[in-house]
N, C-alpha and C positions, 0 to 999 in steps of 0.2 A: 358794808353797806349800813349806812344810818336809819335810824328810826323814822319811819312817816307815819306823822299823825292829822289825819284828816281835820279833826276840830280846830286845830293851829295854824293851818295853813289858809292863806286868803282865799277866800271863795271866787270864781272866774263867774262872769255873766255869762249867761244863755245867748244872749243877744235879740232874744223874742219878746217882743212889747207887744200889748195891743192896744190899738188906738184908743185916744179919748172918746168916750159916751158911743165904743162900739156898739157895746151890748143894748143901750136904749134904743137904736136905729134898728136893729137886727132882725126882731118881729117884723117889725112892717115892710122891711127890703125882702125879707123870704115869702109873706104874703102877696106883695107885689108880683112876685117871681111864679107863684102857684097859681095865678087866676086864670081861669079858664082860655084855652085857645077858641078860636073860631072854628068851626066844622068847615072842613077841605071836601069840597066836591071834585069829584074828578071829571072832566069835559069829554072824555072818550075811554070807556071802561072797555078792555079786549075780554072775552071769552074763552078764558084759556083750556077749561073743559073741554070745548069746541075741538081745539088741536088733539088734547090726548084721547078724544073719540075718533078723531079720524085718522090717528096714528093706530090706534087698536085695529080699528076696522082695515086699514090697508096691510099693517101684519099679517090679519087672520085672514085674508084674502089672497097675499103672495104666498105664504109656505105651502097651500098645497097645490099652488104653480108651480111653485119652484121643484116640490117633489116629483110631480108628472114630467116635467121638462127635464131632470137632471136620472130620474131612475132608466136604467139599461134593461130592458128584456133579454135574459140569457138563455133563450131558447133555440137549441140547435137546428141547423138546416136539416133538409129533408136527407142529403146526401150522406150527412155525418150520420143520423140516425138509420140509414141502409147499412153503413161499414159495421157501424157497433152490431146490429142485429148479425149480420154476417159472419162475423168474427166470435160470434159468442155461441157458447154451446145450448143455447135454450129450443126446445124441440118446438115447431111451428105449432105444437097443439095448444102447448101452453101460452104461446103467442094469442093464439086465437080468441082464446078464454078470456084473455086480459084487454083483447081490444073491442071496442063498441060496436055495433051492427053498422053506425054510420063510416066508422074507420075501415070496415072491410070493406065497404061498398065503395070506396076511394080507393083501396087497393087495386082494383080491376084494371087489367092492360090490356089493352088490344094491341095486339101484335099484327100489323099488316107487313108480311114477309112473302116476296116472290119463290115462286119455283127456283130462278136460277141462284139467288143468294143462298138458298138453303145447299143445292145442289154443289155449289161451290165450297162450303163450307166442311160439311159431312163429306164422308169417302162413301162412294157407290154401295160397299158392303153393309155401311152403317143404314143407310136407307132404306135399303131391302128387310134390314133386319126390324128396324121401325113400322115398317107395311107390315110385314109378314105378323108381328107382335100385335 
């Protein structure tokens, strides 16, 4: 490889040149471009904050409504409660202690049985036993 010396080689021109009198008119052209522009007045301005307030109001009102509509009450029906208490070994005295007075009054059952229905289900010896005791 032969030695390369920068000072001895012909220089290549870059191709960039400034036009004649460019810097003389530069200041006036920049100042002309920086002149204040006239104020622009909008013909119809939209109050965007009203839209935001309406959206917040709609969401705040719809959240409780959705909760009420989608919530399911997981309360068992009366027959399920009766079956539960019938198959558990809780004494009646403890159940009475746990119930309130209104609940106990609701439990009162009025049986209207006819004599013929009782005689059909119980044998004659059992009826005499219950009458005697």
